N, C-alpha and C positions, 0 to 999 in steps of 0.2 A: 096817282098824280101828286108827287111830293111838292109842297110849297117851299121854294128855295128863296131864302131871304138874302138879298145881295146888298152889301154896302160897297159899291164899286165905283169906277171912275166915269166921268161924263163921256169920254171918248167911246167907251165900250158898251154903254148901257143898252143901246138899241140892238146891236148885234147879239149881245149876251141874252137879252130877253127873248128875241126871236129864236135863237138857237134852243133855248130851254123849251119854248113852246113846241118846236118841231118834234121833240122827243117826249112830248106829253107831260113835261114838268110844268109847274106853275110858278112863274117868276114874280117877285116883288122887289122893287128898288126903293127901299125906305132907309133914309140916313138921318132924319131928324132925331135928335136925342130924346125929344118928348115922346116918341112913339116906338123906338126900336125895341124897348123892353116888352111892350105889348105884342109887337109883331113876332118876337121869338116864341111867345105863348102858342102861336098857331103854326109855326114853321117846323119843317122836318130837318132843316140843315141851314147853317149860316155860312155865307161866303164873304170873306173880307178881302178887298182889293185896294191897295194903297196908291193906285195910279194918279189920282188928283187929290193930293193931300191938303188938309187944312186942320187947324187946331180943333175946330168944332166937330169935324168929321172924326178925328182921332178920339175925341171924347165919346162920340156915338159908338165907335167901334169897340171901345173899352166896355161901355155899358152893355152893348149887345153880347159881347163875348162872356162877360160875367153872368148875364142872365142865361145864356146858352149853357154854360157850365152847370148852373143851378137846375136847369130843366133837362140836362143830359141830351142836349141838341148838339150834334157833331159840328165841327168848324173846319172849313177849308181856308187857308191863308195864301194869298197871292202877293208876294213881295215885289210888285211891279216897280221897276226902276231902282231897286235897292242897289247901292254901290255907286249910283250917279252922284248923290250928295250925302254928306253925313246925316242930314235930317231924315232922309228916307231910311237909311240903314238903321239908325238909332230907333226910329219909330217901329220898324219890324221887330227888332230885338226886344223893345218894350212890350209890344203886343204879345210876343211869345211868352212873356212872363205873366201876362194877365190871366190866361186860362189855357188849358191843354188844347192843342190843335191836332186834328186827325190826319189832315193832309196838308203839306206845303207843296205848292205847284209853282215853279218858276223856271226861267231859262238858266243856263249854266252860270253866267256872270252873277245873276241875282243870288243863286244858291251859294256860290263861293263867297260872295260878299257877306252874307249873313252868317256864314260859317267861319268868318274872320280869316278868309284865305287871301284877302287883299285884292280881289278881282274888281275891275271897274266895268261899268256899263256905258253904253252910248245911248242916253235917254232910257228907253225900255228895251233896247235891242242888245242881244248878247254879243260880247266880243270874244267868246270862247265856245268851243264845241261842247256838246252836251256830255260826251264821255269824260271830259276833263274835270267835271264836277262830281263824279261818282264818289270819290273819297270824301269830299265836303258833304255830300248827301248822307253818307254813312255817319259822319260826325254829328250832323243835325239830328239824325234819327236817334243816335245814342244819347244825346243831351236832352232832346225834347220829346222823344217817343213818337214823333209823327212819321207817317209814311211820307217819303220825299219823292216827288215826281219832277224830273228834269226834262223840259221840252227841248226839242231840237230836231235835227235831221233824223236822229234816232231818239226816241223817248225812253228814258231810264226811270224805272220805279224801284226804289230802294227801301227796304225795311229789315233790320237785323241781318240775318244771313241771306235773305232773299234779294235777288237782283234780277229784274225782268226787263227786257227790251222790246218796245213796240216799234217796228220798222215801217209802219204805214205812214203815208203823208205825201206831200208834193212840195217841190222847191219854191213854188209860187206862193204858198200859204203865208210866209213871213211878210209878203208884200201887201197883205190886207190887215189894216190896223184892227186891233181888238180880238183877233183870233186866239192869242195867248190867254187873254182874259176869259174868252169863251171856254177854253179848255178847263180853266179853274171852275167855272160855273157848271160845266158838265160833270166834273169830278163831284161837285156838290149834289147834283141831281142823282147820280148813281149812289152816292153815299146816303142819300135820303131813303133809299129802298134796299140798301145792302149793308149789313153789319160789318162787313170786311172792308176796311179802308184800302187794302192792297187791291182787292178785286174791283172796287169802285174806280180806283185810279186806272187800272188796266182797261176796264170797260170803256171809261171815258176817252182815254187816249186812242183806243182802237177805233171807236166810231168816229172820233175827230179825224184821224188819219185817213180812214176809208172814205169819209165824205169828201175830204180834200182831194184824194186821188180821183174819185169819180167825177167831181166837179171840174177838175183840171182837164179831163178828157173832152169837155165841151167848151171850156172857157177860152176866150181870146186874150184875156189879160186879167189883172187883179180885180177890176170892177165887176166883170161878169163872173169871175170866180166866186166872189162873195155871194152873188145871187144863186149860182148853181150849188154852192156849198150848203146853203139853207135847204134848197130843194132836195139834194141828195141825202142830207141828214134826215129829212122827213121821210124819204122813200126807202131808206136803208132797210134791208131785209136780213133775216137770219141766214139765208143762203149766201148773200153778199159777204157777210161776216165770215162764215165758214170757209168760203172759197178764196177769200182774199186776205185774211188775217196773217200778219207776219209777226209772230210772238216768239221770242227766244229768251233762254235763261242768260 
């Protein structure tokens, strides 16, 4: 049961924490600068999400990232809303200079924005298809060494010469706020128990997509999808994964 230290946004905290609990990870949402260093001492992974930015939170993120590097605690970075404003994009680029990041997980517009591809976002929603950001992901991986996970109708995981596609999921999932942030947290949970960042990202996006597919079979809309998503994530079995996984190179 890895302790996942999240410095994440107000919108996603509840959904993120519940999703981590369903897969038997232990979430903590600690963002005060006075305690983030101590929290890293007991955490297995750090997840940074810039969804609701403030200068104090950025200071906490920097402190937590430096301590994580000192303690060899892997970091997942979610550039939520990067490209919407210069402040967000510049914050992500600065955080990437603070400490090495194991996984960057974002939508296509966010990934292209921080790779200096000039993409724009609409809030935290992508204005581009996930496959359009693959070359930007390769550039981010080359410069920063992080595995890059692009969420979308098809999830793309890129690292060096490796390019994997997870084709599970459902079209209703983007209508539930916080599920992208939840994907980043799940990447963190799997990274907390798996030394391979590529495998962690693939595992996270697979269970995320499968839970969404199964939830959509019972949901009548986004509200009930959110409830069923957590239930299906909790009930997901090995046989579900083996029979329904859609993973392609």
